C-alpha positions in Angstrom: 136.1 110.7 30.4 135.1 113.1 27.6 132.4 115.6 28.6 129.9 114.5 25.9 130.0 110.8 27.0 130.0 111.4 30.7 126.8 110.9 32.7 127.4 114.4 34.1 127.4 117.9 32.5 130.0 120.3 33.9 130.3 124.1 33.9 133.7 125.3 32.7 135.4 126.9 35.7 139.2 126.9 35.6 139.5 127.2 39.4 137.3 124.3 40.3 137.6 121.9 37.3 140.3 119.8 38.8 138.3 119.4 42.0 135.1 118.3 40.3 137.1 116.0 38.1 138.5 114.4 41.3 134.9 113.9 42.6 133.7 112.2 39.4 134.6 108.7 40.4 132.7 109.1 43.7 129.6 110.2 42.0 129.5 107.5 39.4 128.1 105.0 41.9 125.2 107.2 42.7 123.8 107.8 39.2 120.5 106.2 40.2 119.8 109.2 42.5 119.8 112.9 41.6 123.2 114.4 42.2 124.4 118.0 41.7 127.2 120.1 43.0 127.2 123.8 43.9 130.0 126.4 44.4 130.2 128.9 47.3 127.7 131.1 45.6 125.2 128.3 45.3 125.5 128.0 41.5 125.3 124.5 39.9 128.6 123.3 38.7 127.4 119.8 37.7 124.2 117.7 37.7 123.6 114.2 36.6 120.9 113.2 34.1 118.7 111.6 36.8 118.8 114.8 38.9 118.0 117.0 35.9 115.1 114.7 34.9 113.7 114.7 38.4 113.7 118.5 38.3 112.2 118.6 34.8 115.1 120.4 33.2 117.8 119.5 30.7 121.2 119.2 32.4 122.7 122.0 30.3 119.9 124.4 31.4 120.7 123.9 35.1 124.4 124.5 35.0 125.4 127.9 36.4 122.0 128.5 38.0 121.5 129.2 41.7 120.0 125.9 42.8 118.2 127.3 45.8 116.4 129.8 43.6 115.8 127.2 41.0 114.5 124.2 43.0 114.5 125.0 46.8 112.9 128.5 46.9 109.7 127.7 48.7 108.3 125.5 51.4 105.7 122.8 50.7 102.9 125.3 51.4 104.3 127.8 48.9 105.8 130.2 51.5 109.2 131.7 50.8 112.3 129.7 51.9 115.3 132.0 52.4 118.7 130.5 51.5 120.0 131.6 54.9 117.8 128.9 56.4 118.7 126.3 53.7 120.5 123.2 55.1 122.2 122.8 51.7 123.8 126.1 51.9 124.8 125.6 55.5 126.8 122.5 54.3 129.5 124.8 53.0 128.8 128.0 55.0 129.2 126.2 58.3 131.0 123.0 57.1 128.1 120.8 58.2 126.6 117.8 56.6 122.9 117.1 56.7 120.2 114.7 55.7 116.6 116.0 55.3 113.4 114.1 54.4 110.7 116.7 55.4 111.0 119.2 52.6 110.2 119.6 48.9 112.0 120.4 45.7 110.3 122.4 42.9 110.2 121.3 39.2 110.4 123.5 36.1 106.6 123.3 35.8 106.3 124.8 39.3 105.0 121.6 40.9 106.8 120.2 43.9 107.6 116.7 45.1 108.6 115.3 48.5 112.3 114.9 48.6 115.0 113.3 50.7 118.3 114.9 50.2 121.8 114.8 51.7 124.3 117.7 51.5 128.0 117.3 52.2 130.6 120.1 52.1 133.5 119.8 49.6 136.7 120.6 51.5 140.1 121.3 49.8 142.7 121.3 52.5 141.2 123.6 55.1 139.0 125.5 52.6 135.4 124.7 51.8 134.9 124.9 48.0 131.2 124.0 47.8 128.8 121.1 48.4 127.5 117.9 46.8 123.8 117.1 47.1 122.2 113.8 46.4 118.4 113.6 46.3 115.5 111.2 45.6 111.8 111.6 45.1 110.0 110.1 48.1 106.5 110.9 47.1 105.5 107.3 46.8 107.2 106.5 50.1 105.5 109.4 51.8 102.1 108.3 50.3 102.7 104.8 51.5 103.5 106.0 55.0 100.4 108.2 55.0 98.3 105.2 53.8 99.9 103.0 56.4 99.2 105.7 59.1 95.5 105.9 57.9 95.3 102.1 57.9 96.7 101.9 61.4 94.3 104.6 62.5 91.4 102.8 60.9 92.6 99.5 62.5 92.8 101.2 65.8 89.3 102.5 65.4 88.1 99.1 64.4 89.9 97.6 67.4 88.3 100.2 69.7 84.9 99.4 68.2 85.4 95.7 68.5 86.4 96.2 72.1 83.3 98.2 72.7 81.2 95.5 71.1 82.9 92.7 73.0 82.5 94.7 76.2 78.8 95.3 75.5 78.3 91.6 74.6 80.2 90.6 77.7 77.9 92.8 79.8 74.9 91.4 78.1 76.0 87.8 78.7 76.8 88.6 82.3 73.4 90.1 82.7 71.8 87.1 81.0 73.8 84.7 83.3 72.7 86.7 86.3 69.1 86.4 85.1 69.5 82.7 84.5 70.9 82.2 88.0 68.0 84.2 89.4 65.6 82.1 87.4 67.3 78.9 88.6 67.1 80.1 92.2 63.4 81.0 91.7 62.7 77.7 90.1 64.4 75.9 93.0 62.3 78.0 95.5 59.2 77.0 93.6 60.3 73.3 93.7 60.9 73.4 97.4 57.5 75.1 98.0 55.9 72.4 95.9 57.7 69.6 97.7 56.5 71.2 101.0 52.9 71.3 99.8 53.0 67.7 98.5 54.6 66.5 101.7 51.9 68.2 103.8 49.1 66.8 101.6 50.5 63.3 101.7 50.8 63.6 105.5 47.5 65.2 106.1 45.3 63.4 103.5 46.8 60.1 102.5 48.5 59.4 105.9 45.3 60.1 107.8 43.3 58.0 105.3 45.7 55.0 105.7 45.6 55.2 109.5 41.7 55.3 109.4 41.7 52.4 107.1 44.0 50.4 109.3 41.7 51.1 112.3 38.7 49.9 110.3 40.5 46.7 109.3 41.5 46.1 112.9 37.9 46.6 114.0 36.7 44.0 111.4 39.3 41.6 112.6 38.2 42.0 116.2 34.5 41.6 115.3 35.2 38.4 113.3 37.1 37.0 116.2 34.1 37.6 118.6 31.9 35.5 116.2 34.1 32.4 116.3 32.2 30.8 119.2 28.8 31.2 117.7 29.2 29.9 114.2 29.1 26.6 112.4 32.2 24.9 111.0 31.7 26.4 107.5 31.1 29.9 108.9 34.2 29.4 111.0 36.3 28.7 108.0 35.0 31.7 106.2 35.7 33.9 109.2 39.3 32.5 109.3 39.8 33.5 105.7 38.4 36.9 106.4 40.7 37.4 109.3 43.7 36.3 107.3 42.7 38.8 104.6 42.2 41.6 107.2 45.6 40.9 108.7 47.3 40.9 105.2 45.5 44.2 104.5 46.7 45.6 107.8 50.3 44.6 107.0 50.1 46.3 103.6 48.6 49.4 105.2 51.5 49.5 107.7 54.0 49.3 104.7 52.1 52.1 103.0 52.3 54.2 106.1 56.1 53.6 106.2 56.5 54.4 102.5 54.4 57.6 102.9 56.7 58.7 105.7 59.7 58.0 103.6 58.3 60.0 100.7 57.5 62.9 103.0 61.0 62.8 104.4 62.5 62.8 100.9 60.3 65.7 99.8 60.8 67.8 102.9 62.4 66.4 106.0 60.3 67.5 108.9 63.4 67.7 111.1 64.6 70.6 108.9 61.5 72.6 109.7 61.1 71.6 113.4 64.8 71.4 114.6 66.7 73.4 112.0 69.6 72.8 109.6 72.2 71.6 112.1 70.0 68.8 113.5 68.9 67.9 109.9 72.5 67.6 108.8 73.4 65.3 111.7 70.3 63.2 111.3 71.0 62.8 107.5 74.6 61.9 108.1 73.8 59.2 110.6 70.8 57.9 108.5 73.1 57.6 105.5 75.9 55.9 107.4 73.5 53.4 108.8 71.8 52.6 105.5 75.0 52.4 103.5 76.8 50.4 106.3 79.6 53.0 106.6 81.5 54.1 109.7 81.0 57.8 110.3 83.2 60.4 111.9 80.9 63.4 112.7 82.2 66.8 113.8 80.3 70.0 114.2 81.7 73.3 115.6 80.4 76.8 116.0 76.8 76.2 115.1 75.3 77.2 118.5 72.9 80.1 118.3 73.3 80.4 114.6 70.2 80.3 112.4 70.4 80.6 108.6 67.7 81.9 106.3 65.4 79.2 105.1 66.5 79.3 101.4 70.2 79.1 102.4 69.5 76.3 104.9 67.6 74.3 102.3 70.4 74.9 99.7 73.1 73.7 102.2 71.0 70.6 103.1 70.4 69.7 99.4 74.1 70.1 98.6 74.9 67.9 101.6 72.4 65.3 100.4 74.0 65.3 96.9 77.5 64.9 98.4 76.3 61.8 100.3 74.6 60.6 97.1 77.9 60.8 95.2 79.6 58.7 97.9 76.8 56.1 97.7 76.8 55.9 93.9 80.5 56.0 93.1 82.9 55.8 96.0 82.6 52.2 97.2 83.8 53.6 100.6 83.8 52.1 104.0 84.2 55.3 106.0 83.2 59.0 105.7 84.2 62.1 107.6 81.8 64.9 107.9 82.9 68.3 109.4 80.6 71.2 109.8 82.2 74.5 111.0 80.7 77.9 111.3 83.0 80.9 111.9 82.2 84.6 112.2 82.2 85.0 108.4 81.6 81.7 106.7 80.0 78.2 106.8 82.4 75.4 105.9 81.0 71.9 105.2 83.4 69.1 104.4 82.7 65.5 103.4 85.7 63.1 102.9 85.4 59.4 101.9 88.0 56.6 101.7 86.6 55.2 98.5 88.0 54.6 95.0 88.3 58.2 94.0 88.0 59.6 90.4 89.9 61.7 87.9 89.3 65.5 88.2 87.7 65.6 84.7 84.9 63.3 85.9 83.6 66.1 88.1 83.7 68.6 85.2 82.0 66.4 82.6 78.9 67.7 80.8 76.9 64.8 82.3 77.9 65.5 85.9 74.5 67.0 86.6 74.7 66.5 90.4 78.0 68.3 90.7 76.7 71.1 88.4 73.6 71.5 90.6 75.7 71.7 93.8 78.0 74.3 92.3 75.1 76.4 91.0 73.4 76.3 94.3 76.6 77.4 96.0 77.3 80.2 93.5 73.8 81.5 93.9 74.5 82.2 97.6 78.0 83.6 96.9 79.7 80.4 97.9 82.1 77.9 96.2 82.2 74.1 96.0 85.6 72.5 95.5 86.3 68.8 94.8 89.6 67.0 95.3 89.9 63.4 94.2 92.6 60.9 93.1 92.2 57.4 91.9 92.5 55.0 94.9 92.6 57.9 97.5 89.0 58.8 97.9 87.3 62.2 97.4 87.0 65.4 99.3 84.0 67.8 98.9 84.3 71.2 100.4 81.6 73.8 100.5 82.3 77.4 101.7 79.5 80.0 101.9 80.1 83.5 103.2 77.7 84.5 106.0 78.2 88.3 106.3 74.6 88.9 105.1 73.2 85.5 105.9 72.9 85.6 109.7 69.4 85.7 111.1 70.9 85.7 114.6 74.3 85.0 116.2 74.6 84.8 119.9 77.9 85.2 121.8 
């Protein structure tokens, strides 16, 4: 190829011209990158147009110049870069190839650009004749990498900030949930106190009033009966009607007394206050089985000499009532098993029925208020309520409450 039409400009060196002519075909494929060759003294023997343009020179002005002094004389910070340390020169001094992307080349206008270059020794037989260097401007790539690094750092900071915010919000929600549970427990305590107060007032005031009224009606009935022998026929008829009325009133009063007792028991079973939780559970189980016409398998183990705090005893009793209520409303059972067991560290209460069962999602539904109430009572005391049920195979309710801090007394 004639020199003037070639993409390369060559220095005329009789000793090396044939060698560079041999390398021409290898370099033609790399004309998109900067390419230049140097001899053993580091002088440029050829450079392509792309390489000269990247360096800000005309190709003819570069030929014959020491390339290290021309374009590789300083580090990026401007400090001197001796050629003894130059990887390009080591390519032919030591016969080593290299690829570097951490340095800069310098332009004619004394500005630098980030460069990636590769240097390969040119070997003729066993003799190194020089080196071929290819290079590209990686300023845009370096800038993109720096932008990406900054973006990653910014994203990492954003993630850290987000994690801090999520952590703070989680702690706030946990605190709010704890406060809500405390409020729920306080509200339940207030409700139980109010039930106790109402039960006492109904018993003391209304119950006593009904009993007194019944006694007065009985007295009237007795007095009217004493007057039967002394009266005329018309007066006798009136007295008979009055006695019938008194007897009817007496029966209504007796029903009222029974209903008052039932209301008092529903509000606050007296057996819970007088005989404790274990007796109350047994009484409730047998009362339920009798009223629902179910057979009952009752078992209780380890409750001797164990007394629970009043708030925990009431919570267990209310949970047990709700378990039985679920059986009554939904199970259509004919038999229930109740097992109460107290170990050294926990109270376990189990209620199993042989009813129709239900799918698991029925107990997690948003409208399953009774189940939610049982679970919340259990959680407030550090316990757990589990429910197992299958269609056609009945249901199993299991309550477990740890007792490490709940014992008021535990005999041996």
